[in-house]
N, C-alpha and C positions, 0 to 999 in steps of 0.2 A: 680121325677123319680120313677120307680117301680122296686125295687130290692127284695122285700119280698112279698110272697103270701101264701095263705092257701088253701088246697084242702082236704075237708072232705066228699064230696059227693061220694056215691058209684057209681061204673061204670054203673050199671043198671039205676040209676037216670039220669046220664049224657046222656046215650043212649036215654032214653025216652024224655028228655028235648030238645035235639038237633036233634032227629030223625036220629041217627047214630048207628053203631055197632062197638065194639072194633075190631081192626084188627086181633087179635089173642086171642082166649078165654083163653089161658094159662096165659095171662097177667092180667086177671081180679083179681085174688087173690092179686097180687102185688099192683095194683093200688086201690084196695078196702081198703087198710090200710090207715087210715086218716093221713094226714100230716098237722099239725096245723101251722107249719112255714117252708116254703121253703126259705132258704137263697140263693138267686140267685148266690152269689159268690162261692158256693159249686157246681154249675152247676148240679143241680138235674135232674133226669128223670121225665118228666111230660107228660101228654097227650095233644095232639093237634088235631085239625081237619084240615088236609091239603087240599089245593085247588085241587091238582092233584088227590086225592082220597077222595072227600068230604063226602062220605058215611061212612067213618071210623073215629074212634078215634085211633090215632097212637102214640106210644111212641116217645119222642123227648128229646133232651138235651137242657136245657136253657142256651143260649149263642150262638149267631150266629157266624159261622166260614166261611171264604171265601170258595167258592165252589171248588177252585183249590187246597185246602189242602187235604192231605191224612188222613186216619184214625189215623195213628201214629203221625200226626202233630196236632191233636185236642187239647190234653192236653198241649203241649208246647205253642200253640197259646193262650190258656186261661191264662197261666202264663204271657205271654208277653202283653196281652191286658187288664190286670186288671187295669192298669193306665188309660185306656180309658173307663172303665165301664164294661169290660169283655164281651161286646156284648150282655148285658142283655136287654138294651133298645135301640131304634132307634127313632130319632126325625122324626116325620111324615113330617115335612117341608123339609127334605133332601132325601126322599126316591127315588126321580127320578134322583138324582145327585151323591149320595154317591157310592163309588166303589163297595161296597158289596150290598147295598140295591137295586140299580137300576136293578140288574140282577134278583131280586126276586119279585119286586113289581107288575109286570104284570102277572106272572105265578105261583108264589109260595107264595101266601098269606095264612094265617092260622087263626084259632080261638084257643085261649087258654082258656079252661074252668077252672075257679077257683071258690072257695067258697067265697073268699074275698082276700084283699090285704092290706098292711100296708104302710103308708106314715108318714114321720117325721114332727112334728110341733116344731118350735123354740119359746121358751119362756124364755126370759132373758138369752139368749145365752146357753140354755140347750135344748136338743132334747127329745121330748116325742112322742112315736109312737101312731098313730091313726089307727084303723081298719075300713075298708070300706067293706060293703056287701050290697046285695039287702035287702031291708026292709022286703020282704016276704020270705027271705032265699032261693030263687031260685038261681041256678048257674049264675055266671057272665060270659060274653063272652068278653075276651080281644082280640083286633086285633093285629095280628103279621105278620111277614114274616119269611121265612125259607130257608135253603139250604139243599141239600142232598149230603152226603159224604159217598160213598159206601152204606151201609145199614142204616146209621145214619141220622136222621133229627136233625138239629141244628136250634134253633129259637130265635127270639128276640121280645119283646113287644114294640109296637109303642106307643109313647107319643106325647102329644100336649100341647099347652098353657093351663093353668089352668082355669077352670070355676070359677065363684064366690065362690062356696063352697070349691073347692080345693085350691083356692088362700088363703082362711082363714086358712086352715090346713097346706098345704105345702107352708108356707109363706116365704121361702127363695128362693128356686128354682122356685116355682110357675109353676110346671108342673103336668101332670096327665097322667095315662095310657088311651089309647083309649078304651072306653067301647062301645059295640055294642048291640043294641036291637036284638031280635030274627030275625026280618025282615031284619035288616041291616046285620046280620051275614050271612044270606042266600045270600044276594046280594054280600057281601064281597068275597064269594067263587065262584062267577059266572065266568066261564072261558071266557065269551063273552064280558066282560067289556072293554071299550076303556079307554084310559088315562084320558080323561075328566071326565068319570064316576067314576073312582077310586079317582080322585082328589076331586070330590064332596062328596064321602063317607068319605074321610079324614076330611071333615069339619063338619060332623054330630056330634051332641051333644047328650049325654045320659041324660035323665031327672033326675035332682038332687033329685026330690021328690021320685024317686024309691030307693034311697040309704039311708042307715043308717050308721052313723059313730060315733065313741067314742074312748077315750083314753084307751090304754092298758099298760101292764107292761113294764117298761124300760129293763126288762130282754131280750126283743127282740133284743136289741143292744149289749148285753153282750157276749163276746167271752168265758167267763168262766162259763156260764150257759147254760144248755140244754133248749132251748126255744121251742123245738118241743114237746109241751105238751098242753093239752086241755085248761089249765088255761090261756094260752097266748092270747086267743081271748076273754077273759072276760073283762068287763069294769072295769077300775080303776079310782077312784075319787081322783084327786090330790088337796090337800088343797091350793096349790099355784095358782090354776086356779080360785079361788073364785072371784078374782078381775078382771078376764078376761072373757069376754062374747064373745064366737065365734058365737053363734046363737041367 
């Protein structure tokens, strides 16, 4: 599952990379501030590229909320849904059937640009976070779906069964976020896709050779530590891993 992300790219870089513009220039200063650790369970504001206005980067709240909720019901819904993952992730296998997802999958798909994300690795019943990013440090495009509640966009990140690389790292849940190439990102936002074409995109895999991954500080999981700091994305060498070869 993908509950933790990092967004350190400036808005201008995201605009150039994805060939979009931010929906309101006044938001640029806010989103230019690097966030080294987004904890999904705090339901942070992030940027997405929505299918309905795919030429824009738009602010959105991480954690999908049913479209029939009101603005005043968003926060209570998050408190209620935390036991189900807070709406942070959606299984791609269920998008055509789930009561929330099925209303979004054909007309409200989105791209979530991130600099990287974190996944837990289990070693002798202890969890160690790993950081994933593009090896060339370019932004990653995660696939998602969203709802619109008044002026608010609420989104979720789609997940799928783990590839061989992710299975080694995320070795308990064996899931991974859906990562899209630039070409697939453009197709993902195409309004003219039929159900079968969306289904085919959901099966696409991202080249593992494009990715770099390494262990980072366990401060990421500590509620007592401010993990939104540059050091959280630095590699950490754990002595206990010397006997374990992941690669």
